[in-house]
C-alpha positions as CSV (number, residue, x, y, z in Angstrom):
1,X,0.2,-0.2,0.1
2,X,1.6,3.4,-1.0
3,X,2.2,5.8,1.9
4,X,0.2,9.1,2.2
5,X,3.5,10.7,1.4
6,X,4.4,9.0,-1.8
7,X,0.5,9.6,-2.9
8,X,0.7,13.3,-2.4
9,X,3.9,13.3,-4.0
10,X,2.5,11.8,-7.1
11,X,-0.5,13.9,-7.2
12,X,1.5,17.3,-6.7
13,X,3.7,16.1,-10.2
14,X,0.8,15.0,-11.8
15,X,-0.8,18.6,-11.2
16,X,2.4,20.7,-12.9
17,X,1.2,21.8,-16.0
18,X,2.8,20.3,-19.0
19,X,5.7,21.7,-21.0
20,X,4.9,23.1,-24.3
21,X,6.3,21.2,-26.9
22,X,7.6,24.3,-28.5
23,X,9.6,24.9,-25.5
24,X,13.2,23.9,-25.7
25,X,14.1,24.7,-22.2
26,X,15.1,22.0,-19.7
27,X,12.3,20.8,-17.3
28,X,13.4,21.3,-13.4
29,X,11.5,20.8,-10.9
30,X,12.8,21.9,-7.3
31,X,12.3,20.1,-4.2
32,X,13.5,20.3,-0.8
33,X,16.8,19.0,-0.6
34,X,16.8,18.4,-4.3
35,X,20.1,18.8,-6.4
36,X,19.5,21.5,-9.0
37,X,21.8,23.8,-8.1
38,X,24.6,21.2,-8.2
39,X,23.4,19.8,-11.6
40,X,23.4,23.1,-13.1
41,X,27.0,23.9,-11.7
42,X,28.2,20.6,-13.3
43,X,26.7,21.3,-16.4
44,X,28.4,24.9,-16.6
45,X,32.0,23.6,-15.5
46,X,31.8,20.8,-18.2
47,X,30.1,22.2,-20.8
48,X,28.1,18.8,-21.2
49,X,24.6,17.8,-21.6
50,X,22.7,16.9,-18.3
51,X,21.8,13.1,-18.5
52,X,20.6,12.3,-14.9
53,X,20.6,13.5,-11.6
54,X,20.0,11.3,-8.3
55,X,19.9,12.2,-4.9
56,X,22.0,9.7,-2.6
57,X,22.1,10.5,1.2
58,X,23.7,13.6,1.4
59,X,25.3,13.7,-2.2
60,X,23.7,14.3,-5.4
61,X,25.4,12.0,-8.4
62,X,25.0,13.7,-11.8
63,X,25.8,12.6,-14.9
64,X,26.7,14.6,-17.8
65,X,27.6,13.9,-21.7
66,X,30.7,15.6,-22.5
67,X,31.5,16.2,-26.5
68,X,35.0,15.3,-27.3
69,X,37.2,17.1,-30.0
70,X,36.2,15.0,-32.9
71,X,35.9,12.2,-30.8
72,X,33.1,10.0,-29.3
73,X,31.1,12.0,-26.5
74,X,32.1,10.6,-22.9
75,X,29.7,10.4,-20.2
76,X,31.3,11.4,-16.6
77,X,29.4,11.3,-13.3
78,X,30.2,13.6,-10.5
79,X,29.3,13.1,-6.9
80,X,28.7,16.7,-5.3
81,X,27.9,16.8,-1.4
82,X,24.6,18.5,-0.9
């Protein structure tokens, strides 16, 4: 049985308006204890494209795809304290 907190979180996510198909900006949802600031920082520092952000305890695990000079892009995973 789902907890009340997970049901409320799901309902809140469903209530958010869907992004417009013409909107090319990334969708970032801020929540308490989130990793969005850390993800923005890693993307800015690496010049990469954000692939995933995952909170893990007091750490954010951020994975970006970084283009090489004429080479295949490489996946970089960075752990940032929250």
